[in-house]
C-alpha positions as CSV (number, residue, x, y, z in Angstrom):
1,M,79.5,101.8,106.3
2,P,82.9,100.8,107.1
3,A,84.1,97.3,108.0
4,D,84.4,97.9,111.4
5,A,80.6,99.2,111.8
6,A,79.6,96.7,114.3
7,E,82.7,97.8,116.4
8,E,81.3,101.3,116.4
9,I,77.9,99.9,117.6
10,R,78.9,97.5,120.1
11,G,80.1,98.9,123.2
12,T,82.5,98.1,125.9
13,A,81.7,97.3,129.5
14,H,83.8,99.0,132.0
15,G,84.6,98.1,135.7
16,T,82.4,95.3,136.8
17,A,79.3,96.3,134.7
18,P,77.9,93.1,132.9
19,V,77.0,95.2,129.7
20,P,78.3,98.8,128.7
21,L,76.3,101.7,130.4
22,S,75.2,104.7,128.5
23,V,73.2,108.1,129.3
24,L,69.7,109.0,127.9
25,D,69.1,112.8,128.7
26,L,66.0,114.3,128.6
27,V,67.2,117.6,129.2
28,T,64.7,118.2,132.2
29,V,64.0,121.5,133.3
30,G,62.6,121.8,137.0
31,A,60.6,124.4,138.9
32,G,62.2,127.6,139.3
33,R,65.0,126.5,136.7
34,T,65.8,127.6,133.2
35,A,66.3,125.8,129.9
36,T,69.9,127.2,130.2
37,D,70.1,125.5,133.4
38,A,69.3,122.3,131.9
39,L,71.5,122.7,128.9
40,R,74.4,123.3,131.2
41,T,73.4,120.3,133.2
42,G,73.5,118.3,130.2
43,V,77.2,119.4,129.5
44,D,78.0,118.4,133.2
45,I,76.6,115.1,132.7
46,V,78.1,114.3,129.5
47,R,81.6,115.4,130.6
48,L,81.0,113.0,133.5
49,A,80.0,110.5,131.4
50,E,82.9,110.5,129.2
51,A,85.5,110.7,131.9
52,R,83.9,107.4,133.8
53,G,83.5,105.3,130.6
54,F,80.0,105.5,129.8
55,Q,79.5,104.2,126.0
56,R,77.4,107.3,124.8
57,Y,75.1,110.0,125.7
58,W,71.4,110.5,123.8
59,V,69.0,113.2,123.7
60,A,65.4,112.5,122.6
61,E,63.2,114.7,120.7
62,H,60.1,116.2,122.4
63,H,58.0,119.0,121.6
64,S,55.6,121.6,123.4
65,M,56.8,120.2,126.7
66,P,57.8,122.8,129.6
67,G,59.8,120.5,131.2
68,V,61.6,119.1,128.6
69,A,64.4,121.2,126.7
70,S,65.4,118.7,123.8
71,S,63.0,120.0,121.0
72,S,66.3,120.1,118.9
73,P,68.7,117.2,119.5
74,A,70.9,118.0,116.5
75,V,71.6,121.5,118.0
76,I,72.1,119.9,121.2
77,L,74.4,117.3,120.0
78,A,76.7,119.9,118.2
79,H,77.0,121.9,121.7
80,L,77.8,118.8,123.4
81,A,80.4,117.7,120.7
82,A,82.4,120.9,121.5
83,H,82.6,119.8,125.1
84,T,83.5,116.4,124.6
85,D,86.5,114.1,122.8
86,R,85.6,110.5,122.9
87,I,81.9,109.6,124.0
88,R,79.4,108.8,121.3
89,L,77.0,111.2,121.0
90,G,73.3,110.6,119.5
91,S,69.7,111.0,119.1
92,G,67.4,108.8,121.2
93,G,65.9,109.6,119.0
94,V,64.9,111.9,116.2
95,M,61.2,111.4,115.2
96,L,61.7,110.9,111.6
97,P,57.9,111.5,110.5
98,N,58.4,115.2,112.0
99,H,61.1,115.9,109.1
100,A,62.3,115.5,105.7
101,P,65.1,112.9,105.3
102,L,67.0,114.9,103.6
103,V,67.4,117.5,106.3
104,I,68.2,114.7,108.8
105,A,71.1,113.3,106.6
106,E,72.3,117.0,106.4
107,Q,72.2,117.7,110.1
108,F,73.8,114.5,111.2
109,G,76.4,114.8,108.4
110,T,77.1,117.7,109.8
111,L,77.3,116.4,113.2
112,E,79.7,113.5,111.9
113,A,82.0,116.3,110.2
114,M,82.1,118.0,113.9
115,A,82.8,114.6,115.5
116,P,84.1,112.4,113.3
117,G,83.3,108.5,114.0
118,R,81.4,109.2,117.4
119,V,77.8,110.2,116.2
120,D,74.7,108.0,116.5
121,L,71.4,108.4,114.7
122,G,68.7,106.9,116.6
123,L,65.2,107.2,114.8
124,G,61.8,106.7,116.2
125,R,58.1,106.9,114.2
126,A,56.1,108.6,117.1
127,P,55.6,112.4,116.9
128,G,57.4,112.7,120.6
129,T,54.3,115.1,121.3
130,D,50.6,115.6,121.3
131,G,48.4,115.5,118.1
132,A,47.9,118.9,117.5
133,T,51.6,119.7,118.0
134,A,52.4,117.2,115.4
135,A,50.1,118.7,113.1
136,A,51.9,121.9,113.4
137,L,55.4,120.4,113.1
138,R,54.4,118.4,110.0
139,R,52.1,121.1,108.6
140,T,49.5,118.3,108.0
141,D,46.6,116.8,110.2
142,R,47.3,113.2,108.4
143,L,49.2,111.9,111.3
144,N,48.8,108.3,110.6
145,E,50.4,108.7,107.2
146,G,53.8,109.6,108.6
147,A,53.9,106.5,111.0
148,D,52.6,104.2,108.1
149,D,55.4,105.5,105.8
150,F,58.1,105.1,108.0
151,P,59.8,102.5,106.2
152,Q,59.8,104.2,103.2
153,Q,61.1,107.4,104.9
154,L,63.9,105.2,106.4
155,A,65.1,103.8,103.2
156,E,65.1,107.3,101.6
157,L,67.0,108.8,104.6
158,I,69.8,105.7,104.4
159,R,70.1,106.4,100.6
160,F,71.0,110.1,101.3
161,L,73.3,109.1,104.1
162,D,75.1,106.7,101.7
163,D,74.6,108.8,98.7
164,D,73.8,105.7,96.5
165,F,70.2,106.7,94.8
166,P,70.2,104.7,91.5
167,D,70.6,106.3,88.2
168,G,67.1,107.4,87.2
169,H,65.6,108.1,90.5
170,P,64.4,111.5,91.0
171,Y,66.8,112.1,93.9
172,A,70.0,110.6,92.5
173,R,71.7,114.0,91.8
174,I,70.8,115.3,95.1
175,H,73.6,115.0,97.7
176,A,73.3,115.5,101.5
177,V,76.4,117.7,102.6
178,P,78.3,117.2,104.5
179,G,78.5,113.7,103.3
180,P,80.0,111.0,100.9
181,V,79.8,112.7,97.7
182,Q,82.6,115.2,98.9
183,A,85.1,112.0,99.2
184,T,84.2,111.2,95.6
185,S,84.1,114.5,94.2
186,P,88.0,115.4,92.4
187,G,90.1,116.2,95.0
188,G,87.8,115.5,97.7
189,V,89.2,114.5,101.2
190,Q,86.0,114.0,103.3
191,S,85.6,110.7,104.9
192,A,83.1,108.5,103.4
193,H,81.9,107.4,106.8
194,R,78.3,108.0,108.2
195,P,76.6,107.7,111.4
196,P,75.2,104.3,112.4
197,V,71.5,104.1,112.1
198,W,69.5,102.8,114.9
199,L,65.9,101.9,115.5
200,L,63.9,102.9,118.7
201,G,60.7,101.7,119.6
202,S,58.4,100.7,122.5
203,S,56.2,98.1,120.7
204,G,57.0,95.3,118.2
205,F,56.8,97.6,115.0
206,S,60.2,98.9,115.0
207,A,61.7,95.6,116.8
208,R,60.5,93.5,113.7
209,L,61.7,96.4,111.1
210,A,65.4,96.5,113.1
211,G,65.5,93.0,112.9
212,T,64.5,92.6,109.1
213,L,66.9,95.4,108.2
214,G,70.0,94.1,110.5
215,L,70.0,97.2,112.4
216,P,70.7,98.0,116.0
217,F,67.6,98.2,118.3
218,A,66.9,100.6,121.4
219,F,63.6,100.0,123.1
220,A,62.0,102.1,125.5
221,H,61.9,100.1,128.7
222,H,61.6,103.2,130.7
223,F,57.9,103.9,129.6
224,S,56.8,100.5,128.1
225,A,58.3,98.0,130.4
226,Q,55.7,95.1,129.6
227,N,56.6,95.2,126.4
228,T,60.5,94.9,126.9
229,I,60.8,91.3,126.6
230,P,58.3,90.3,123.7
231,A,59.8,93.3,121.7
232,L,63.4,92.1,122.1
233,D,62.5,88.5,121.5
234,L,60.9,89.7,118.2
235,Y,64.0,91.7,117.3
236,R,66.2,88.6,117.9
237,E,63.8,86.4,115.7
238,S,63.5,88.7,113.1
239,F,67.1,89.5,112.7
240,R,68.8,89.1,109.6
241,P,72.5,89.7,109.1
242,S,73.6,92.7,107.2
243,A,76.7,95.2,106.1
244,V,75.9,96.8,109.8
245,L,75.7,94.0,112.1
246,D,76.4,90.2,111.9
247,A,74.1,89.6,114.9
248,P,71.5,91.6,116.9
249,Y,72.6,94.3,119.2
250,A,69.8,95.7,121.5
251,L,70.1,98.2,124.4
252,I,67.1,99.3,126.6
253,G,66.4,102.4,128.1
254,V,66.0,102.3,131.9
255,S,64.7,105.1,134.3
256,A,67.4,104.6,137.2
257,L,68.0,107.2,140.1
258,A,70.7,106.7,142.8
259,T,70.9,108.8,145.8
260,D,73.0,108.8,148.9
261,D,70.1,107.4,151.0
262,E,66.9,105.6,149.9
263,K,64.7,107.9,151.5
264,E,65.7,110.7,149.2
265,A,65.5,108.4,146.1
266,R,61.6,108.1,147.0
267,R,61.3,112.0,147.2
268,Q,63.0,112.6,143.9
269,V,61.1,109.7,142.0
270,L,57.7,110.8,143.5
271,A,58.3,114.2,142.1
272,A,59.1,113.0,138.7
273,A,56.0,110.7,138.7
274,L,53.8,113.7,139.6
275,N,55.6,115.3,136.5
276,M,54.3,112.0,134.4
277,V,50.7,112.4,135.8
278,R,50.5,116.1,134.7
279,L,51.7,115.3,131.3
280,R,49.6,112.3,130.8
281,T,46.3,114.4,131.9
282,G,47.2,117.2,129.6
283,R,48.8,119.3,132.1
284,P,52.4,119.6,131.3
285,G,54.8,121.7,133.2
286,L,58.2,122.1,134.8
287,V,59.3,119.2,136.8
288,P,57.9,120.0,140.3
289,T,60.3,119.7,143.4
290,P,60.2,117.1,145.8
291,E,58.4,119.6,148.4
292,E,55.7,119.9,146.0
293,A,55.0,116.5,145.1
294,E,55.1,115.9,149.1
295,A,52.3,118.2,149.5
296,Y,50.4,117.4,146.4
297,D,46.7,115.6,147.0
298,F,46.9,112.6,144.6
299,S,43.5,111.2,143.9
300,P,43.1,107.2,144.0
301,M,43.6,107.2,140.4
302,E,46.7,109.3,140.6
303,Q,48.1,107.0,143.4
304,D,47.7,103.8,141.5
305,F,49.4,105.4,138.3
306,I,52.2,106.7,140.6
307,Q,52.7,103.0,142.0
308,S,52.7,101.5,138.8
309,W,55.2,104.0,137.4
310,N,57.8,103.9,140.1
311,A,57.7,100.0,140.0
312,N,59.5,100.5,136.8
313,V,62.0,103.0,138.5
314,I,65.2,101.6,139.6
315,H,65.6,103.8,142.5
316,G,67.7,103.9,146.0
317,T,71.4,103.8,146.8
318,A,74.1,103.1,144.6
319,D,74.0,99.4,145.5
320,E,70.5,99.0,145.3
321,V,70.4,100.5,142.0
322,R,73.3,98.4,140.8
323,S,71.2,95.1,142.1
324,G,68.2,96.1,140.2
325,L,70.4,96.9,136.9
326,D,71.8,93.6,137.3
327,D,68.6,92.0,137.7
328,L,67.4,93.7,134.7
329,H,70.2,92.6,132.6
330,K,69.6,89.2,133.5
331,R,66.1,89.0,132.8
332,T,66.2,90.8,129.3
333,G,69.6,89.7,128.1
334,A,70.0,93.4,126.7
335,D,73.4,94.1,125.3
336,E,73.4,97.5,126.6
337,L,71.8,99.6,129.4
338,M,70.9,103.4,128.7
339,L,70.3,105.0,131.9
340,T,68.0,108.0,132.1
341,A,67.8,110.0,135.7
342,N,64.5,111.7,135.9
343,A,64.8,114.2,138.8
344,H,64.0,117.9,139.6
345,G,67.5,119.3,140.1
346,G,70.6,118.8,137.8
347,D,72.7,118.1,141.0
348,V,70.9,115.2,141.6
349,R,70.8,113.7,138.3
350,L,74.5,114.3,138.1
351,R,75.0,112.6,141.5
352,S,73.2,109.5,140.4
353,Y,75.2,109.1,137.4
354,E,78.5,109.5,139.6
355,L,77.1,106.8,142.3
356,I,76.5,104.4,139.8
357,A,79.8,104.7,138.4
358,D,81.3,104.1,141.6
359,A,78.8,101.2,142.3
360,Y,80.4,99.5,139.0
361,G,83.9,100.6,139.8
362,L,84.1,102.5,136.4
363,P,87.0,104.3,135.6
364,T,87.9,107.3,137.7
365,P,89.3,110.4,136.1
366,A,93.0,111.0,136.5
């Protein structure tokens, strides 16, 4: 990694935001909409995020979920790179056990060549789907093996990214291309730079591993809020300075939805919560409309889930969302907040980021 690797990882806060703000896009597909609509919305959001000074825009790998169109992060990121100039683009994350490390090194080396100096490689160890789909992805039903091997897979991936397998290693003559080997070849002019690696998690495993390796850490507060502070504490306690970072750097993913009035925010998050109810009970589908959610007959158990789920969604007017984000930052000490807006319509999600940017006085496009 270059000497300024830490500068690449650490963001810059704009306006009155206490820390850098970023976007996690699940590329959600609403009922009556298409994946094409969702991907076009992604372009609109990333352009807005770039214009308003958000630090980065990540997409997450999910499979076999009709309401999520982000099964191929590298493909989506390549598309977004063609529509942006400055904002960092990355995976939040690629589920490494689903893939051969060499393939990921090649994909993200290609992305780095497309968008030099602004690609992040965020990695997780969960499958991003159910067990049957994970078995189909990995061509095996030994799913625990992939998660248990994650540290070894990670080490292999980093060696491919750095092109530094030792002499005598079976992979010493294999090179991830595009990559550093092109810079060391006769007449080579390819930059030796490679994307920063982030570890993602919703428990202590990746927190400890990220700390031990001196890597930046991203925690999924948006679906594991009860573990946020313990995981961040573990990361900071475990941190060892590295060539990448001399001090810990942690961002947290946050569900946040701002609307022009509070009632509309409640309608939108109810629909997103109904989508989660269906997903958690083995009935995944397209994200329902607010009208469908209002007409739905929730069971007592589902009502309890909705109440618990939405307690961790910061929603309301722009000022209310700003207040909630500021409070979360104070409680966690996170170095960056990555916001995900879950709603049926792309226009609602786009408006949410616009309102939050306004609330913090983020830069306004010329």
